[in-house]
C-alpha positions in Angstrom: 169.8 -71.0 11.5 170.1 -74.1 13.8 167.3 -76.7 14.2 165.1 -76.3 17.3 165.6 -79.1 19.8 162.3 -80.8 20.9 162.8 -79.6 24.5 163.0 -76.0 23.4 159.8 -76.3 21.3 157.7 -78.2 23.8 158.2 -76.2 27.0 156.5 -73.2 25.7 158.2 -71.3 28.5 160.6 -68.3 27.9 164.1 -69.7 28.5 163.1 -72.9 30.1 166.2 -75.2 30.2 168.4 -72.8 28.5 171.3 -71.0 30.0 171.8 -67.3 29.5 174.6 -67.9 27.0 172.4 -70.3 24.9 169.5 -67.8 24.9 172.0 -64.8 23.9 173.3 -67.0 21.2 169.8 -68.0 20.0 168.8 -64.4 20.1 171.7 -63.2 18.0 170.9 -66.0 15.4 167.3 -64.8 15.2 168.6 -61.1 14.9 170.8 -62.1 12.1 168.3 -64.1 10.3 165.7 -61.2 10.7 168.2 -58.7 9.2 168.6 -61.1 6.2 164.7 -61.4 5.9 164.3 -57.7 6.0 166.9 -57.2 3.2 165.1 -59.7 1.2 161.8 -58.3 1.7 163.1 -54.8 0.7 164.5 -56.3 -2.4 161.3 -58.1 -3.1 159.3 -54.9 -2.4 161.5 -52.9 -4.8 161.1 -55.5 -7.5 157.3 -55.9 -7.2 157.0 -52.0 -7.1 158.7 -51.9 -10.4 156.4 -54.6 -11.8 153.3 -52.5 -10.8 154.9 -49.4 -12.5 158.4 -48.7 -13.7 158.3 -45.3 -11.8 156.9 -46.7 -8.6 159.3 -46.6 -5.6 159.1 -49.1 -2.7 157.8 -46.4 -0.2 154.9 -45.5 -2.4 154.3 -49.1 -3.1 153.7 -49.6 0.7 151.0 -46.9 0.5 149.5 -48.6 -2.5 149.2 -51.9 -0.6 147.7 -50.1 2.4 144.9 -48.6 0.3 144.4 -51.9 -1.5 144.2 -53.8 1.8 142.1 -51.1 3.8 140.0 -49.6 1.2 139.5 -45.9 0.6 141.5 -43.7 3.2 142.2 -40.1 4.0 145.7 -39.0 3.6 146.0 -38.1 7.3 144.8 -41.6 8.2 147.5 -43.2 6.0 150.3 -41.0 7.4 149.1 -41.9 10.9 149.1 -45.6 10.1 152.5 -45.6 8.4 154.1 -43.2 10.8 155.2 -40.5 8.3 154.5 -36.8 8.1 151.3 -35.9 6.3 153.2 -33.7 3.8 155.4 -36.6 3.0 152.5 -39.0 2.4 150.6 -36.3 0.4 153.5 -36.0 -2.0 153.6 -39.9 -2.4 149.8 -39.9 -2.9 150.2 -37.2 -5.6 152.8 -39.3 -7.4 150.5 -42.4 -7.2 147.7 -40.4 -8.7 150.0 -39.1 -11.4 151.0 -42.6 -12.2 147.3 -43.6 -12.5 147.5 -46.0 -9.6 145.3 -44.1 -7.1 142.4 -41.7 -7.6 140.9 -39.1 -5.2 137.2 -39.3 -4.4 134.9 -37.4 -2.2 134.5 -38.6 1.3 130.8 -39.5 1.7 130.9 -38.6 5.3 132.5 -35.2 4.9 131.9 -33.3 1.6 135.0 -31.2 2.2 137.4 -34.1 2.5 138.8 -36.6 0.0 139.7 -40.2 0.1 142.2 -42.0 -2.0 141.4 -45.4 -3.4 142.9 -47.7 -6.0 142.2 -46.8 -9.6 141.1 -49.7 -11.9 144.5 -49.6 -13.5 146.1 -49.6 -10.0 144.0 -52.6 -8.9 144.7 -54.6 -12.2 148.5 -53.9 -11.9 148.8 -54.6 -8.3 146.7 -57.9 -8.8 148.9 -59.0 -11.5 152.1 -58.2 -9.5 150.8 -60.0 -6.4 149.8 -63.0 -8.5 153.6 -63.1 -9.9 155.0 -62.7 -6.4 152.7 -65.5 -5.1 154.0 -67.8 -7.8 157.6 -66.9 -7.0 157.0 -67.7 -3.3 155.4 -71.0 -4.1 158.3 -71.9 -6.2 160.7 -70.8 -3.4 158.9 -72.9 -0.8 158.5 -75.9 -3.1 161.2 -77.9 -1.2 159.7 -77.1 2.2 157.3 -79.6 3.9 153.7 -78.6 4.5 154.5 -79.0 8.3 157.5 -76.6 8.0 155.3 -74.1 6.2 152.7 -74.2 8.9 155.4 -73.9 11.7 157.0 -71.0 9.8 153.6 -69.2 9.5 152.9 -69.8 13.2 156.1 -68.4 14.3 155.9 -65.4 11.9 152.4 -64.9 13.3 153.8 -64.9 16.8 156.6 -62.4 15.8 154.0 -60.1 14.2 151.8 -60.1 17.3 154.6 -58.7 19.5 154.5 -55.0 20.2 
């Protein structure tokens, strides 16, 4: 990826001072780098999922993370958040329960409904895997300056806030 020129960073205006050709080229670079980042993220998710449990697939790992970050959830809420069919999510939840990573508990607001939450084993395994992942990322970024890390985090935040 090419270095940002000071005039590109400081203007803050979309396309300020850049020709259509330059913007198209820059956009293509971003697209290429995002594709690479997504491939790396999928590979990392697959690796971390296996660390949590040898039978855990990356799709179920994302559900595990959702429950870890949100707390107890109903299956239909999980399906809505992740954009999958409820039956697909229900099968993944059943597998996570079978693996001992999630458990079903009564919904205190509706006695007929059930929530899924992390089991003690699921919490411990996930915490250990996250700590290993964090150590790997710190090692990967060891050669980056603190200013670069702050800039990267800011730009990722800007990307993540887009709809």
